[in-house]
C-alpha positions in Angstrom: 55.9 39.8 -33.6 55.5 43.6 -33.4 56.6 44.1 -37.0 54.4 41.3 -38.2 51.5 42.9 -36.2 52.0 46.3 -37.8 52.4 45.1 -41.4 49.5 42.9 -41.0 47.3 45.5 -40.0 48.8 47.7 -42.6 47.6 45.0 -45.3 44.2 45.7 -44.5 44.2 49.2 -43.1 47.0 51.2 -45.3 46.3 54.3 -43.0 47.7 52.4 -40.1 51.2 52.6 -41.6 51.1 56.5 -41.9 53.9 58.2 -40.0 51.7 60.3 -37.9 49.5 57.3 -36.6 52.6 55.0 -35.9 54.2 58.1 -33.8 50.9 58.5 -32.1 50.5 55.0 -31.1 54.2 55.0 -29.9 53.5 58.2 -27.9 50.4 56.6 -26.3 52.7 53.9 -25.1 55.4 55.9 -23.5 53.8 56.2 -20.1 53.1 52.3 -19.6 56.3 51.7 -21.6 58.4 53.5 -18.9 56.9 51.6 -16.1 57.8 48.3 -17.9 61.2 49.2 -18.2 61.8 49.6 -14.6 59.5 46.5 -14.2 62.3 44.4 -15.7 64.5 44.9 -12.7 61.9 44.2 -10.3 60.7 40.9 -12.1 64.2 39.8 -12.8 64.7 40.1 -9.0 61.6 37.8 -8.6 59.7 40.8 -7.2 56.5 42.7 -8.4 55.7 46.2 -8.0 52.0 46.7 -8.2 52.4 50.5 -6.9 53.8 51.8 -10.3 50.1 52.7 -11.1 49.4 54.4 -7.9 52.6 56.1 -7.9 52.0 57.5 -11.6 48.7 58.9 -10.3 50.1 60.5 -7.1 53.0 61.9 -9.2 50.6 63.5 -11.5 48.5 65.3 -8.8 51.5 66.1 -6.8 53.3 67.7 -9.6 50.0 69.7 -10.6 49.7 71.0 -7.1 53.2 72.1 -6.7 53.0 74.0 -10.0 49.8 75.5 -9.3 51.4 76.8 -5.8 53.9 78.7 -7.4 56.8 76.0 -7.9 59.1 76.4 -10.8 57.8 73.5 -13.3 61.4 71.7 -13.4 61.7 71.9 -9.7 58.3 70.2 -9.3 59.3 67.7 -11.7 62.5 66.6 -9.8 60.4 66.6 -6.7 58.0 64.0 -8.4 60.8 61.8 -9.4 62.6 62.1 -5.9 59.4 61.2 -4.4 58.5 58.4 -6.5 62.3 56.9 -6.1 61.8 57.3 -2.3 58.4 55.3 -2.1 60.1 52.5 -4.5 62.9 52.5 -1.9 60.5 52.2 0.9 58.8 49.4 -0.8 62.3 47.4 -1.2 63.0 48.1 2.3 59.7 46.8 3.8 59.8 43.8 1.5 63.3 43.2 2.7 63.6 43.8 6.2 60.0 42.6 7.1 60.3 39.8 4.8 57.1 40.2 3.3 56.2 39.5 -0.4 56.6 42.4 -2.7 53.2 41.4 -4.3 51.4 42.2 -0.9 53.5 45.3 0.2 53.3 47.2 -3.4 49.5 46.1 -3.5 49.0 48.0 -0.3 51.3 51.1 -1.4 49.2 51.4 -4.6 46.0 51.5 -2.7 47.7 54.1 -0.3 49.0 56.2 -3.0 45.7 56.3 -5.0 44.1 57.5 -1.8 46.3 60.2 -1.1 46.2 61.3 -4.7 42.5 61.6 -4.4 42.8 63.3 -0.9 45.1 65.9 -2.3 43.2 66.8 -5.5 39.7 66.6 -3.5 38.4 64.1 -6.1 38.6 66.4 -9.1 41.2 67.2 -11.6 43.6 70.0 -11.3 43.4 72.1 -14.3 44.3 75.8 -13.4 47.9 75.4 -14.5 50.1 77.7 -16.5 49.6 76.5 -20.3 52.6 78.1 -21.8 55.2 76.9 -19.3 58.6 75.6 -20.8 58.0 72.2 -19.1 54.9 71.5 -21.2 56.1 72.9 -24.2 59.3 70.9 -24.1 58.1 67.8 -22.9 54.3 67.8 -23.8 54.1 69.4 -27.2 57.7 69.6 -28.4 59.0 67.6 -31.2 62.5 66.6 -32.7 62.8 65.6 -36.1 59.3 65.1 -36.4 59.2 62.9 -33.5 57.5 63.8 -30.0 59.9 64.5 -27.3 58.5 62.1 -25.0 59.2 59.3 -27.6 62.7 60.3 -27.4 62.6 60.2 -23.6 61.6 56.7 -24.0 64.1 55.9 -26.6 66.8 57.2 -24.1 65.4 55.3 -21.1 65.5 52.2 -23.2 69.1 52.8 -24.1 70.3 53.8 -20.7 68.3 51.1 -18.7 69.6 48.5 -21.3 73.3 49.3 -20.4 72.4 49.3 -16.7 70.9 45.8 -17.0 73.4 44.2 -19.2 76.5 45.9 -18.8 76.9 46.9 -15.2 77.7 45.6 -11.8 74.3 46.5 -10.6 72.5 44.6 -13.5 74.9 41.5 -12.9 73.7 41.5 -9.3 70.0 41.9 -10.1 70.2 38.7 -12.4 72.3 36.9 -10.0 70.1 37.5 -7.2 66.9 36.9 -9.0 68.7 33.6 -10.2 69.4 32.1 -6.8 68.8 34.7 -3.9 70.2 32.2 -1.4 73.7 31.6 -3.3 73.9 35.3 -4.1 73.4 36.1 -0.2 75.9 33.3 0.6 78.5 34.7 -2.1 78.3 38.0 -0.2 76.3 40.0 -2.6 74.5 43.0 -1.3 71.2 41.5 -1.7 69.3 44.1 0.7 70.7 47.3 -0.9 70.3 45.7 -4.6 66.8 44.8 -4.1 65.7 48.3 -2.7 67.6 50.0 -5.4 65.8 48.0 -8.0 62.4 49.0 -6.7 63.7 52.5 -6.1 64.4 52.3 -9.9 61.0 50.8 -10.7 59.3 53.8 -8.7 61.7 56.3 -10.6 60.5 55.3 -13.9 56.8 55.6 -12.7 57.6 59.0 -11.8 59.4 60.0 -14.8 56.0 58.7 -16.6 53.9 61.2 -14.4 56.1 64.1 -15.4 55.6 63.2 -19.0 51.9 62.8 -18.5 51.6 65.8 -16.6 53.5 67.7 -19.2 51.2 66.5 -21.9 47.8 66.7 -20.5 48.6 70.0 -18.3 46.3 68.6 -15.7 46.6 66.4 -12.5 44.0 63.7 -12.8 43.9 61.4 -9.5 42.0 58.7 -11.4 44.7 58.2 -14.3 46.4 55.1 -14.8 43.9 52.5 -13.8 45.4 49.3 -14.5 48.6 50.3 -15.8 50.7 48.4 -13.4 49.2 45.1 -14.7 49.8 46.5 -18.4 53.5 47.2 -17.5 54.3 43.6 -16.0 52.4 42.2 -19.2 54.6 44.1 -21.5 57.7 43.0 -19.5 56.7 39.5 -19.9 55.9 39.6 -23.4 59.2 41.0 -24.0 61.0 38.0 -22.4 61.3 38.7 -18.5 59.9 35.8 -16.9 58.4 35.8 -13.3 60.9 33.3 -12.1 63.6 36.0 -12.3 67.3 35.8 -13.3 67.0 37.3 -16.7 65.1 39.9 -18.6 65.0 42.2 -21.8 64.8 46.0 -21.5 64.5 46.3 -25.1 61.6 43.3 -25.1 59.7 45.1 -22.7 59.6 48.3 -24.8 58.7 46.0 -27.6 56.1 44.4 -25.7 54.6 47.8 -24.8 54.6 48.8 -28.4 52.7 45.4 -29.4 50.0 46.3 -26.8 49.6 49.7 -28.1 49.6 48.7 -31.7 46.8 46.2 -30.7 44.6 49.0 -29.1 45.2 51.2 -32.2 44.5 48.7 -34.5 41.2 47.9 -32.9 40.2 51.5 -33.4 41.0 51.3 -37.3 38.8 48.0 -37.3 36.0 49.9 -35.6 35.8 47.4 -33.0 34.0 48.3 -29.8 36.0 49.6 -27.3 34.8 46.8 -24.8 36.6 44.3 -26.7 40.0 46.1 -26.1 40.6 44.3 -22.9 39.7 41.0 -24.6 42.1 41.3 -27.3 45.1 42.6 -25.1 44.5 39.5 -23.2 44.7 37.3 -26.2 48.1 38.9 -27.4 49.3 38.2 -24.0 48.6 34.8 -24.1 49.7 34.2 -27.8 53.1 36.1 -27.0 53.8 34.2 -23.8 52.5 31.1 -25.1 55.1 31.1 -28.1 58.2 31.5 -26.1 58.0 28.1 -24.7 56.8 26.5 -28.2 59.7 28.1 -29.9 62.1 26.7 -27.3 60.8 23.2 -28.0 61.2 23.5 -31.6 64.9 24.6 -31.2 65.4 21.5 -28.9 64.1 19.2 -31.2 66.3 20.4 -33.7 69.3 19.6 -31.7 69.6 16.0 -32.7 72.8 14.2 -30.9 75.2 12.7 -33.2 75.1 8.8 -32.5 78.6 8.4 -33.9 79.9 10.4 -30.9 82.1 12.4 -33.5 80.8 16.0 -32.6 79.9 15.1 -28.9 80.5 18.3 -26.8 81.6 16.4 -23.9 84.9 15.7 -25.2 87.3 14.6 -27.9 87.4 10.8 -29.2 90.8 9.1 -28.7 91.9 8.2 -32.0 94.3 5.4 -30.7 93.2 1.8 -31.1 91.2 0.4 -28.0 93.4 -1.3 -25.2 96.7 0.4 -26.1 98.4 2.0 -23.2 99.5 5.4 -23.4 
């Protein structure tokens, strides 16, 4: 769908296919994309993390305040990552030990974090930061092989989290718990620890997005990231991570993010008013999510059973004459 979307827009707007525009679109999608990658682990466990948008905003503000107060920028970035992971772990602990829905817990956390960010920033942007700092040069404006470093960070995150989700014991536990929590607990899997770790990972990815945003914008805006949590969830679902849990796709979440980013960029090229952006995004989500069960039905119709039973998968037919005693 991503390839068809890009090529389709390029047929009518050739400038859309220029390398610079595609890289800009990818760069703009990095922040939500990182949240979507972490969201895969939460959704695969039948959890929903609505706090990533607030965590993203608070991380940008906290990082800006630490740098303004004289912290080394790399240490400030590590502090943002640690704080975000800690908040994510607290979400998991409250959800697990108090047996509350993660939807409610993370919704409350999102409001708390946005409130803290606004209070710390006193309701305004924090802009008096050192412009030439190494963090800002490397992660904000730096490039490697003509590609922004933030995009390389996103690609690296896709690779690492894909391996973590599909090739490690932790990923297998996440999928097993999401598939059947009762059976996983009965089988001795560390359900509590895994749930806390998954939500901590979701928070960590929101913190990484905050570090990249701070490096790029060189400012701490407490109102940044409005609605990012819903966009991240939508990107993960478009990429093949269902709300019912048990499975997911990190690479699919990355593709889903790029689809939404391409739609937004395409609307600009077609000079569609910005008020229609949300409408178009909702339409893309419906089409992408609705296409999955439709494709499954088409595949099911193609699997026509063999009436002769020769190719029956339940076993091999006995070639001996009927009634003969072996």
